[in-house]
PDB file of N, CA, C, O and CB in Angstrom:
ATOM      1  N   MET A   1       0.809  -1.201   0.000  1.00  0.00           N
ATOM      2  CA  MET A   1       0.000   0.000   0.000  1.00  0.00           C
ATOM      3  C   MET A   1       0.854   1.267   0.000  1.00  0.00           C
ATOM      4  O   MET A   1       0.318   2.365   0.150  1.00  0.00           O
ATOM      5  CB  MET A   1      -0.921  -0.003   1.195  1.00  0.00           C
ATOM      6  N   GLU A   2       2.156   1.138  -0.163  1.00  0.00           N
ATOM      7  CA  GLU A   2       3.019   2.313  -0.202  1.00  0.00           C
ATOM      8  C   GLU A   2       2.998   2.993  -1.567  1.00  0.00           C
ATOM      9  O   GLU A   2       3.482   4.115  -1.718  1.00  0.00           O
ATOM     10  CB  GLU A   2       4.439   1.926   0.157  1.00  0.00           C
ATOM     11  N   VAL A   3       2.442   2.316  -2.543  1.00  0.00           N
ATOM     12  CA  VAL A   3       2.427   2.866  -3.894  1.00  0.00           C
ATOM     13  C   VAL A   3       1.375   3.960  -4.038  1.00  0.00           C
ATOM     14  O   VAL A   3       1.585   4.917  -4.783  1.00  0.00           O
ATOM     15  CB  VAL A   3       2.173   1.760  -4.910  1.00  0.00           C
ATOM     16  N   ILE A   4       0.260   3.838  -3.349  1.00  0.00           N
ATOM     17  CA  ILE A   4      -0.842   4.802  -3.476  1.00  0.00           C
ATOM     18  C   ILE A   4      -0.399   6.219  -3.080  1.00  0.00           C
ATOM     19  O   ILE A   4      -0.658   7.149  -3.844  1.00  0.00           O
ATOM     20  CB  ILE A   4      -2.035   4.361  -2.603  1.00  0.00           C
ATOM     21  N   PRO A   5       0.250   6.430  -1.937  1.00  0.00           N
ATOM     22  CA  PRO A   5       0.705   7.802  -1.633  1.00  0.00           C
ATOM     23  C   PRO A   5       1.712   8.325  -2.655  1.00  0.00           C
ATOM     24  O   PRO A   5       1.718   9.517  -2.963  1.00  0.00           O
ATOM     25  CB  PRO A   5       1.329   7.849  -0.241  1.00  0.00           C
ATOM     26  N   LEU A   6       2.549   7.455  -3.175  1.00  0.00           N
ATOM     27  CA  LEU A   6       3.503   7.879  -4.196  1.00  0.00           C
ATOM     28  C   LEU A   6       2.788   8.313  -5.467  1.00  0.00           C
ATOM     29  O   LEU A   6       3.159   9.322  -6.067  1.00  0.00           O
ATOM     30  CB  LEU A   6       4.487   6.752  -4.507  1.00  0.00           C
ATOM     31  N   GLN A   7       1.769   7.570  -5.888  1.00  0.00           N
ATOM     32  CA  GLN A   7       1.004   7.928  -7.080  1.00  0.00           C
ATOM     33  C   GLN A   7       0.258   9.244  -6.883  1.00  0.00           C
ATOM     34  O   GLN A   7       0.192  10.066  -7.796  1.00  0.00           O
ATOM     35  CB  GLN A   7       0.018   6.814  -7.434  1.00  0.00           C
ATOM     36  N   VAL A   8      -0.296   9.441  -5.704  1.00  0.00           N
ATOM     37  CA  VAL A   8      -0.990  10.700  -5.408  1.00  0.00           C
ATOM     38  C   VAL A   8       0.002  11.860  -5.450  1.00  0.00           C
ATOM     39  O   VAL A   8      -0.307  12.909  -6.015  1.00  0.00           O
ATOM     40  CB  VAL A   8      -1.691  10.634  -4.021  1.00  0.00           C
ATOM     41  N   PHE A   9       1.170  11.694  -4.873  1.00  0.00           N
ATOM     42  CA  PHE A   9       2.184  12.747  -4.873  1.00  0.00           C
ATOM     43  C   PHE A   9       2.631  13.085  -6.297  1.00  0.00           C
ATOM     44  O   PHE A   9       2.736  14.259  -6.651  1.00  0.00           O
ATOM     45  CB  PHE A   9       3.391  12.320  -4.029  1.00  0.00           C
ATOM     46  N   VAL A  10       2.893  12.071  -7.106  1.00  0.00           N
ATOM     47  CA  VAL A  10       3.342  12.297  -8.484  1.00  0.00           C
ATOM     48  C   VAL A  10       2.236  12.953  -9.306  1.00  0.00           C
ATOM     49  O   VAL A  10       2.507  13.872 -10.077  1.00  0.00           O
ATOM     50  CB  VAL A  10       3.776  10.967  -9.139  1.00  0.00           C
ATOM     51  N   SER A  11       0.997  12.496  -9.153  1.00  0.00           N
ATOM     52  CA  SER A  11      -0.099  13.076  -9.934  1.00  0.00           C
ATOM     53  C   SER A  11      -0.356  14.526  -9.525  1.00  0.00           C
ATOM     54  O   SER A  11      -0.629  15.366 -10.382  1.00  0.00           O
ATOM     55  CB  SER A  11      -1.379  12.244  -9.760  1.00  0.00           C
ATOM     56  N   LEU A  12      -0.274  14.830  -8.229  1.00  0.00           N
ATOM     57  CA  LEU A  12      -0.421  16.222  -7.799  1.00  0.00           C
ATOM     58  C   LEU A  12       0.724  17.088  -8.335  1.00  0.00           C
ATOM     59  O   LEU A  12       0.519  18.246  -8.697  1.00  0.00           O
ATOM     60  CB  LEU A  12      -0.471  16.304  -6.261  1.00  0.00           C
ATOM     61  N   GLY A  13       1.918  16.520  -8.382  1.00  0.00           N
ATOM     62  CA  GLY A  13       3.039  17.256  -8.973  1.00  0.00           C
ATOM     63  C   GLY A  13       2.817  17.550 -10.444  1.00  0.00           C
ATOM     64  O   GLY A  13       3.141  18.640 -10.917  1.00  0.00           O
ATOM     65  N   LEU A  14       2.267  16.588 -11.172  1.00  0.00           N
ATOM     66  CA  LEU A  14       1.976  16.811 -12.587  1.00  0.00           C
ATOM     67  C   LEU A  14       0.882  17.858 -12.781  1.00  0.00           C
ATOM     68  O   LEU A  14       0.962  18.678 -13.696  1.00  0.00           O
ATOM     69  CB  LEU A  14       1.565  15.501 -13.250  1.00  0.00           C
ATOM     70  N   VAL A  15      -0.122  17.832 -11.939  1.00  0.00           N
ATOM     71  CA  VAL A  15      -1.206  18.817 -12.037  1.00  0.00           C
ATOM     72  C   VAL A  15      -0.676  20.213 -11.741  1.00  0.00           C
ATOM     73  O   VAL A  15      -0.983  21.160 -12.465  1.00  0.00           O
ATOM     74  CB  VAL A  15      -2.358  18.464 -11.068  1.00  0.00           C
ATOM     75  N   VAL A  16       0.106  20.348 -10.696  1.00  0.00           N
ATOM     76  CA  VAL A  16       0.670  21.660 -10.351  1.00  0.00           C
ATOM     77  C   VAL A  16       1.603  22.142 -11.460  1.00  0.00           C
ATOM     78  O   VAL A  16       1.585  23.321 -11.814  1.00  0.00           O
ATOM     79  CB  VAL A  16       1.430  21.591  -9.001  1.00  0.00           C
ATOM     80  N   GLY A  17       2.407  21.255 -12.001  1.00  0.00           N
ATOM     81  CA  GLY A  17       3.293  21.639 -13.098  1.00  0.00           C
ATOM     82  C   GLY A  17       2.537  22.087 -14.332  1.00  0.00           C
ATOM     83  O   GLY A  17       2.923  23.058 -14.982  1.00  0.00           O
ATOM     84  N   SER A  18       1.466  21.389 -14.658  1.00  0.00           N
ATOM     85  CA  SER A  18       0.690  21.776 -15.835  1.00  0.00           C
ATOM     86  C   SER A  18      -0.017  23.107 -15.614  1.00  0.00           C
ATOM     87  O   SER A  18      -0.131  23.907 -16.542  1.00  0.00           O
ATOM     88  CB  SER A  18      -0.332  20.693 -16.180  1.00  0.00           C
ATOM     89  N   LEU A  19      -0.491  23.351 -14.399  1.00  0.00           N
ATOM     90  CA  LEU A  19      -1.119  24.642 -14.111  1.00  0.00           C
ATOM     91  C   LEU A  19      -0.110  25.785 -14.185  1.00  0.00           C
ATOM     92  O   LEU A  19      -0.425  26.869 -14.677  1.00  0.00           O
ATOM     93  CB  LEU A  19      -1.774  24.615 -12.728  1.00  0.00           C
ATOM     94  N   LEU A  20       1.095  25.540 -13.697  1.00  0.00           N
ATOM     95  CA  LEU A  20       2.137  26.572 -13.793  1.00  0.00           C
ATOM     96  C   LEU A  20       2.507  26.860 -15.248  1.00  0.00           C
ATOM     97  O   LEU A  20       2.670  28.018 -15.632  1.00  0.00           O
ATOM     98  CB  LEU A  20       3.387  26.139 -13.013  1.00  0.00           C
ATOM     99  N   LEU A  21       2.638  25.813 -16.050  1.00  0.00           N
ATOM    100  CA  LEU A  21       2.951  26.028 -17.466  1.00  0.00           C
ATOM    101  C   LEU A  21       1.811  26.723 -18.201  1.00  0.00           C
ATOM    102  O   LEU A  21       2.053  27.553 -19.077  1.00  0.00           O
ATOM    103  CB  LEU A  21       3.264  24.699 -18.144  1.00  0.00           C
ATOM    104  N   PHE A  22       0.572  26.391 -17.850  1.00  0.00           N
ATOM    105  CA  PHE A  22      -0.571  27.062 -18.460  1.00  0.00           C
ATOM    106  C   PHE A  22      -0.583  28.543 -18.085  1.00  0.00           C
ATOM    107  O   PHE A  22      -0.835  29.395 -18.937  1.00  0.00           O
ATOM    108  CB  PHE A  22      -1.886  26.388 -18.027  1.00  0.00           C
ATOM    109  N   ALA A  23      -0.314  28.854 -16.824  1.00  0.00           N
ATOM    110  CA  ALA A  23      -0.267  30.250 -16.387  1.00  0.00           C
ATOM    111  C   ALA A  23       0.858  30.995 -17.107  1.00  0.00           C
ATOM    112  O   ALA A  23       0.682  32.148 -17.502  1.00  0.00           O
ATOM    113  CB  ALA A  23      -0.073  30.334 -14.855  1.00  0.00           C
ATOM    114  N   PHE A  24       1.993  30.357 -17.277  1.00  0.00           N
ATOM    115  CA  PHE A  24       3.109  30.984 -17.986  1.00  0.00           C
ATOM    116  C   PHE A  24       2.745  31.268 -19.443  1.00  0.00           C
ATOM    117  O   PHE A  24       3.077  32.328 -19.972  1.00  0.00           O
ATOM    118  CB  PHE A  24       4.354  30.088 -17.918  1.00  0.00           C
ATOM    119  N   THR A  25       2.058  30.316 -20.096  1.00  0.00           N
ATOM    120  CA  THR A  25       1.653  30.504 -21.484  1.00  0.00           C
ATOM    121  C   THR A  25       0.622  31.623 -21.607  1.00  0.00           C
ATOM    122  O   THR A  25       0.677  32.423 -22.541  1.00  0.00           O
ATOM    123  CB  THR A  25       1.088  29.200 -22.055  1.00  0.00           C
ATOM    124  N   CYS A  26      -0.312  31.677 -20.670  1.00  0.00           N
ATOM    125  CA  CYS A  26      -1.312  32.759 -20.700  1.00  0.00           C
ATOM    126  C   CYS A  26      -0.657  34.112 -20.482  1.00  0.00           C
ATOM    127  O   CYS A  26      -1.053  35.108 -21.086  1.00  0.00           O
ATOM    128  CB  CYS A  26      -2.395  32.526 -19.634  1.00  0.00           C
ATOM    129  N   ARG A  27       0.323  34.140 -19.635  1.00  0.00           N
ATOM    130  CA  ARG A  27       1.005  35.402 -19.346  1.00  0.00           C
ATOM    131  C   ARG A  27       1.819  35.882 -20.545  1.00  0.00           C
ATOM    132  O   ARG A  27       1.926  37.087 -20.772  1.00  0.00           O
ATOM    133  CB  ARG A  27       1.915  35.247 -18.125  1.00  0.00           C
ATOM    134  N   GLN A  28       2.387  34.970 -21.304  1.00  0.00           N
ATOM    135  CA  GLN A  28       3.187  35.319 -22.477  1.00  0.00           C
ATOM    136  C   GLN A  28       2.321  35.675 -23.683  1.00  0.00           C
ATOM    137  O   GLN A  28       2.792  36.326 -24.616  1.00  0.00           O
ATOM    138  CB  GLN A  28       4.111  34.170 -22.833  1.00  0.00           C
ATOM    139  N   ARG A  29       1.051  35.248 -23.665  1.00  0.00           N
ATOM    140  CA  ARG A  29       0.095  35.480 -24.766  1.00  0.00           C
ATOM    141  C   ARG A  29       0.647  34.952 -26.093  1.00  0.00           C
ATOM    142  O   ARG A  29       0.724  35.685 -27.079  1.00  0.00           O
ATOM    143  CB  ARG A  29      -0.229  36.992 -24.893  1.00  0.00           C
ATOM    144  N   THR A  30       1.025  33.692 -26.105  1.00  0.00           N
ATOM    145  CA  THR A  30       1.590  33.084 -27.305  1.00  0.00           C
ATOM    146  C   THR A  30       0.598  32.161 -28.018  1.00  0.00           C
ATOM    147  O   THR A  30       1.008  31.323 -28.821  1.00  0.00           O
ATOM    148  CB  THR A  30       2.840  32.310 -26.946  1.00  0.00           C
ATOM    149  N   PHE A  31      -0.679  32.302 -27.740  1.00  0.00           N
ATOM    150  CA  PHE A  31      -1.660  31.423 -28.364  1.00  0.00           C
ATOM    151  C   PHE A  31      -1.756  31.682 -29.870  1.00  0.00           C
ATOM    152  O   PHE A  31      -1.899  30.734 -30.642  1.00  0.00           O
ATOM    153  CB  PHE A  31      -3.031  31.608 -27.707  1.00  0.00           C
ATOM    154  N   GLU A  32      -1.683  32.942 -30.304  1.00  0.00           N
ATOM    155  CA  GLU A  32      -1.798  33.253 -31.717  1.00  0.00           C
ATOM    156  C   GLU A  32      -0.633  32.680 -32.513  1.00  0.00           C
ATOM    157  O   GLU A  32      -0.799  32.297 -33.671  1.00  0.00           O
ATOM    158  CB  GLU A  32      -1.877  34.753 -31.916  1.00  0.00           C
ATOM    159  N   HIS A  33       0.527  32.620 -31.905  1.00  0.00           N
ATOM    160  CA  HIS A  33       1.701  32.090 -32.588  1.00  0.00           C
ATOM    161  C   HIS A  33       1.502  30.620 -32.960  1.00  0.00           C
ATOM    162  O   HIS A  33       1.904  30.193 -34.042  1.00  0.00           O
ATOM    163  CB  HIS A  33       2.945  32.251 -31.707  1.00  0.00           C
ATOM    164  N   ALA A  34       0.892  29.857 -32.076  1.00  0.00           N
ATOM    165  CA  ALA A  34       0.644  28.444 -32.363  1.00  0.00           C
ATOM    166  C   ALA A  34      -0.349  28.289 -33.512  1.00  0.00           C
ATOM    167  O   ALA A  34      -0.182  27.401 -34.347  1.00  0.00           O
ATOM    168  CB  ALA A  34       0.119  27.726 -31.109  1.00  0.00           C
ATOM    169  N   ASP A  35      -1.364  29.125 -33.569  1.00  0.00           N
ATOM    170  CA  ASP A  35      -2.327  29.056 -34.670  1.00  0.00           C
ATOM    171  C   ASP A  35      -1.654  29.401 -35.991  1.00  0.00           C
ATOM    172  O   ASP A  35      -1.909  28.758 -37.009  1.00  0.00           O
ATOM    173  CB  ASP A  35      -3.511  30.004 -34.415  1.00  0.00           C
ATOM    174  N   ARG A  36      -0.806  30.402 -35.975  1.00  0.00           N
ATOM    175  CA  ARG A  36      -0.108  30.793 -37.203  1.00  0.00           C
ATOM    176  C   ARG A  36       0.797  29.675 -37.693  1.00  0.00           C
ATOM    177  O   ARG A  36       0.857  29.404 -38.892  1.00  0.00           O
ATOM    178  CB  ARG A  36       0.710  32.069 -36.975  1.00  0.00           C
ATOM    179  N   LEU A  37       1.502  29.025 -36.775  1.00  0.00           N
ATOM    180  CA  LEU A  37       2.387  27.931 -37.166  1.00  0.00           C
ATOM    181  C   LEU A  37       1.593  26.742 -37.706  1.00  0.00           C
ATOM    182  O   LEU A  37       2.063  26.047 -38.607  1.00  0.00           O
ATOM    183  CB  LEU A  37       3.246  27.493 -35.978  1.00  0.00           C
ATOM    184  N   ALA A  38       0.411  26.504 -37.173  1.00  0.00           N
ATOM    185  CA  ALA A  38      -0.402  25.389 -37.640  1.00  0.00           C
ATOM    186  C   ALA A  38      -0.909  25.629 -39.058  1.00  0.00           C
ATOM    187  O   ALA A  38      -1.119  24.673 -39.805  1.00  0.00           O
ATOM    188  CB  ALA A  38      -1.576  25.159 -36.694  1.00  0.00           C
ATOM    189  N   LEU A  39      -1.107  26.879 -39.437  1.00  0.00           N
ATOM    190  CA  LEU A  39      -1.643  27.190 -40.758  1.00  0.00           C
ATOM    191  C   LEU A  39      -0.559  27.384 -41.813  1.00  0.00           C
ATOM    192  O   LEU A  39      -0.880  27.451 -43.000  1.00  0.00           O
ATOM    193  CB  LEU A  39      -2.491  28.427 -40.682  1.00  0.00           C
ATOM    194  N   LEU A  40       0.688  27.475 -41.434  1.00  0.00           N
ATOM    195  CA  LEU A  40       1.758  27.685 -42.398  1.00  0.00           C
ATOM    196  C   LEU A  40       1.857  26.587 -43.460  1.00  0.00           C
ATOM    197  O   LEU A  40       2.019  26.925 -44.633  1.00  0.00           O
ATOM    198  CB  LEU A  40       3.058  27.792 -41.675  1.00  0.00           C
ATOM    199  N   PRO A  41       1.771  25.299 -43.127  1.00  0.00           N
ATOM    200  CA  PRO A  41       1.848  24.284 -44.178  1.00  0.00           C
ATOM    201  C   PRO A  41       0.718  24.413 -45.202  1.00  0.00           C
ATOM    202  O   PRO A  41       0.940  24.161 -46.386  1.00  0.00           O
ATOM    203  CB  PRO A  41       1.818  22.898 -43.558  1.00  0.00           C
ATOM    204  N   ILE A  42      -0.462  24.791 -44.784  1.00  0.00           N
ATOM    205  CA  ILE A  42      -1.577  24.974 -45.720  1.00  0.00           C
ATOM    206  C   ILE A  42      -1.287  26.137 -46.643  1.00  0.00           C
ATOM    207  O   ILE A  42      -1.563  26.061 -47.840  1.00  0.00           O
ATOM    208  CB  ILE A  42      -2.903  25.205 -44.967  1.00  0.00           C
ATOM    209  N   GLU A  43      -0.730  27.222 -46.101  1.00  0.00           N
ATOM    210  CA  GLU A  43      -0.434  28.396 -46.899  1.00  0.00           C
ATOM    211  C   GLU A  43       0.625  28.076 -47.951  1.00  0.00           C
ATOM    212  O   GLU A  43       0.497  28.513 -49.095  1.00  0.00           O
ATOM    213  CB  GLU A  43       0.032  29.547 -46.003  1.00  0.00           C
ATOM    214  N   ASP A  44       1.664  27.324 -47.594  1.00  0.00           N
ATOM    215  CA  ASP A  44       2.704  26.959 -48.550  1.00  0.00           C
ATOM    216  C   ASP A  44       2.144  26.068 -49.650  1.00  0.00           C
ATOM    217  O   ASP A  44       2.533  26.199 -50.811  1.00  0.00           O
ATOM    218  CB  ASP A  44       3.859  26.254 -47.839  1.00  0.00           C
ATOM    219  N   GLU A  45       1.241  25.170 -49.301  1.00  0.00           N
ATOM    220  CA  GLU A  45       0.657  24.281 -50.294  1.00  0.00           C
ATOM    221  C   GLU A  45      -0.164  25.068 -51.305  1.00  0.00           C
ATOM    222  O   GLU A  45      -0.109  24.783 -52.502  1.00  0.00           O
ATOM    223  CB  GLU A  45      -0.211  23.220 -49.617  1.00  0.00           C
ATOM    224  N   ARG A  46      -0.912  26.036 -50.848  1.00  0.00           N
ATOM    225  CA  ARG A  46      -1.705  26.876 -51.761  1.00  0.00           C
ATOM    226  C   ARG A  46      -0.799  27.678 -52.680  1.00  0.00           C
ATOM    227  O   ARG A  46      -1.124  27.880 -53.850  1.00  0.00           O
ATOM    228  CB  ARG A  46      -2.622  27.827 -50.968  1.00  0.00           C
ATOM    229  N   ALA A  47       0.327  28.132 -52.166  1.00  0.00           N
ATOM    230  CA  ALA A  47       1.247  28.918 -52.988  1.00  0.00           C
ATOM    231  C   ALA A  47       1.844  28.059 -54.100  1.00  0.00           C
ATOM    232  O   ALA A  47       2.107  28.567 -55.190  1.00  0.00           O
ATOM    233  CB  ALA A  47       2.368  29.519 -52.119  1.00  0.00           C
ATOM    234  N   LEU A  48       2.062  26.775 -53.849  1.00  0.00           N
ATOM    235  CA  LEU A  48       2.618  25.899 -54.870  1.00  0.00           C
ATOM    236  C   LEU A  48       1.561  25.481 -55.890  1.00  0.00           C
ATOM    237  O   LEU A  48       1.878  25.323 -57.069  1.00  0.00           O
ATOM    238  CB  LEU A  48       3.233  24.668 -54.224  1.00  0.00           C
ATOM    239  N   VAL A  49       0.334  25.302 -55.468  1.00  0.00           N
ATOM    240  CA  VAL A  49      -0.717  24.822 -56.362  1.00  0.00           C
ATOM    241  C   VAL A  49      -1.276  25.947 -57.214  1.00  0.00           C
ATOM    242  O   VAL A  49      -1.597  25.721 -58.381  1.00  0.00           O
ATOM    243  CB  VAL A  49      -1.837  24.172 -55.563  1.00  0.00           C
ATOM    244  N   ALA A  50      -1.401  27.140 -56.678  1.00  0.00           N
ATOM    245  CA  ALA A  50      -2.058  28.241 -57.380  1.00  0.00           C
ATOM    246  C   ALA A  50      -1.368  28.609 -58.707  1.00  0.00           C
ATOM    247  O   ALA A  50      -2.077  28.773 -59.699  1.00  0.00           O
ATOM    248  CB  ALA A  50      -2.104  29.457 -56.479  1.00  0.00           C
ATOM    249  N   PRO A  51      -0.049  28.748 -58.789  1.00  0.00           N
ATOM    250  CA  PRO A  51       0.556  29.129 -60.063  1.00  0.00           C
ATOM    251  C   PRO A  51       0.471  28.021 -61.123  1.00  0.00           C
ATOM    252  O   PRO A  51       0.554  28.315 -62.315  1.00  0.00           O
ATOM    253  CB  PRO A  51       2.003  29.509 -59.843  1.00  0.00           C
ATOM    254  N   ALA A  52       0.312  26.777 -60.720  1.00  0.00           N
ATOM    255  CA  ALA A  52       0.268  25.686 -61.681  1.00  0.00           C
ATOM    256  C   ALA A  52      -1.026  25.684 -62.490  1.00  0.00           C
ATOM    257  O   ALA A  52      -1.052  25.164 -63.605  1.00  0.00           O
ATOM    258  CB  ALA A  52       0.430  24.364 -60.966  1.00  0.00           C
ATOM    259  N   ARG A  53      -2.086  26.250 -61.952  1.00  0.00           N
ATOM    260  CA  ARG A  53      -3.363  26.288 -62.662  1.00  0.00           C
ATOM    261  C   ARG A  53      -3.366  27.407 -63.682  1.00  0.00           C
ATOM    262  O   ARG A  53      -2.891  28.511 -63.415  1.00  0.00           O
ATOM    263  CB  ARG A  53      -4.528  26.462 -61.680  1.00  0.00           C
ATOM    264  N   LYS A  54      -3.904  27.112 -64.850  1.00  0.00           N
ATOM    265  CA  LYS A  54      -4.012  28.116 -65.893  1.00  0.00           C
ATOM    266  C   LYS A  54      -5.488  28.406 -66.129  1.00  0.00           C
ATOM    267  O   LYS A  54      -6.299  27.481 -66.170  1.00  0.00           O
ATOM    268  CB  LYS A  54      -3.314  27.647 -67.202  1.00  0.00           C
ATOM    269  N   PRO A  55      -5.840  29.655 -66.281  1.00  0.00           N
ATOM    270  CA  PRO A  55      -7.247  29.956 -66.530  1.00  0.00           C
ATOM    271  C   PRO A  55      -7.670  29.432 -67.904  1.00  0.00           C
ATOM    272  O   PRO A  55      -6.872  29.395 -68.840  1.00  0.00           O
ATOM    273  CB  PRO A  55      -7.501  31.475 -66.431  1.00  0.00           C
ATOM    274  N   CYS A  56      -8.896  29.043 -68.003  1.00  0.00           N
ATOM    275  CA  CYS A  56      -9.423  28.535 -69.268  1.00  0.00           C
ATOM    276  C   CYS A  56      -9.604  29.709 -70.236  1.00  0.00           C
ATOM    277  O   CYS A  56     -10.196  30.731 -69.890  1.00  0.00           O
ATOM    278  CB  CYS A  56     -10.775  27.775 -69.051  1.00  0.00           C
ATOM    279  N   ALA A  57      -9.095  29.543 -71.421  1.00  0.00           N
ATOM    280  CA  ALA A  57      -9.255  30.578 -72.434  1.00  0.00           C
ATOM    281  C   ALA A  57     -10.569  30.366 -73.155  1.00  0.00           C
ATOM    282  O   ALA A  57     -10.982  29.226 -73.369  1.00  0.00           O
ATOM    283  CB  ALA A  57      -8.076  30.572 -73.431  1.00  0.00           C
ATOM    284  N   PRO A  58     -11.236  31.454 -73.534  1.00  0.00           N
ATOM    285  CA  PRO A  58     -12.498  31.290 -74.277  1.00  0.00           C
ATOM    286  C   PRO A  58     -12.209  30.684 -75.646  1.00  0.00           C
ATOM    287  O   PRO A  58     -11.172  30.971 -76.243  1.00  0.00           O
ATOM    288  CB  PRO A  58     -13.241  32.657 -74.431  1.00  0.00           C
ATOM    289  N   PRO A  59     -13.106  29.859 -76.142  1.00  0.00           N
ATOM    290  CA  PRO A  59     -12.876  29.241 -77.451  1.00  0.00           C
ATOM    291  C   PRO A  59     -12.859  30.283 -78.562  1.00  0.00           C
ATOM    292  O   PRO A  59     -13.586  31.275 -78.516  1.00  0.00           O
ATOM    293  CB  PRO A  59     -13.949  28.191 -77.740  1.00  0.00           C
ATOM    294  N   ASP A  60     -12.014  30.038 -79.563  1.00  0.00           N
ATOM    295  CA  ASP A  60     -11.937  30.954 -80.702  1.00  0.00           C
ATOM    296  C   ASP A  60     -13.133  30.741 -81.600  1.00  0.00           C
ATOM    297  O   ASP A  60     -13.493  29.600 -81.892  1.00  0.00           O
ATOM    298  CB  ASP A  60     -10.627  30.756 -81.492  1.00  0.00           C
ATOM    299  N   ASP A  61     -13.766  31.842 -82.053  1.00  0.00           N
ATOM    300  CA  ASP A  61     -14.889  31.744 -82.984  1.00  0.00           C
ATOM    301  C   ASP A  61     -14.342  31.736 -84.415  1.00  0.00           C
ATOM    302  O   ASP A  61     -13.596  32.635 -84.801  1.00  0.00           O
ATOM    303  CB  ASP A  61     -15.899  32.925 -82.776  1.00  0.00           C
ATOM    304  N   PRO A  62     -14.712  30.726 -85.194  1.00  0.00           N
ATOM    305  CA  PRO A  62     -14.192  30.687 -86.578  1.00  0.00           C
ATOM    306  C   PRO A  62     -14.927  31.614 -87.511  1.00  0.00           C
ATOM    307  O   PRO A  62     -14.600  31.685 -88.695  1.00  0.00           O
ATOM    308  CB  PRO A  62     -14.268  29.287 -87.124  1.00  0.00           C
TER     309      PRO A  62
END
């Protein structure tokens, strides 16, 4: 039964650590940076695909 107090101590340490890291992240206001980084691969893909497409030319009237 010595394992239960150890598990409680470790889990409380993890909870306190996560709360401290969350408070640090909120204080730094870096949430927008993560969103921008997540969208960068999509933006690069659009930049590569867009120039490859050619607009359809209207048919020539004989």
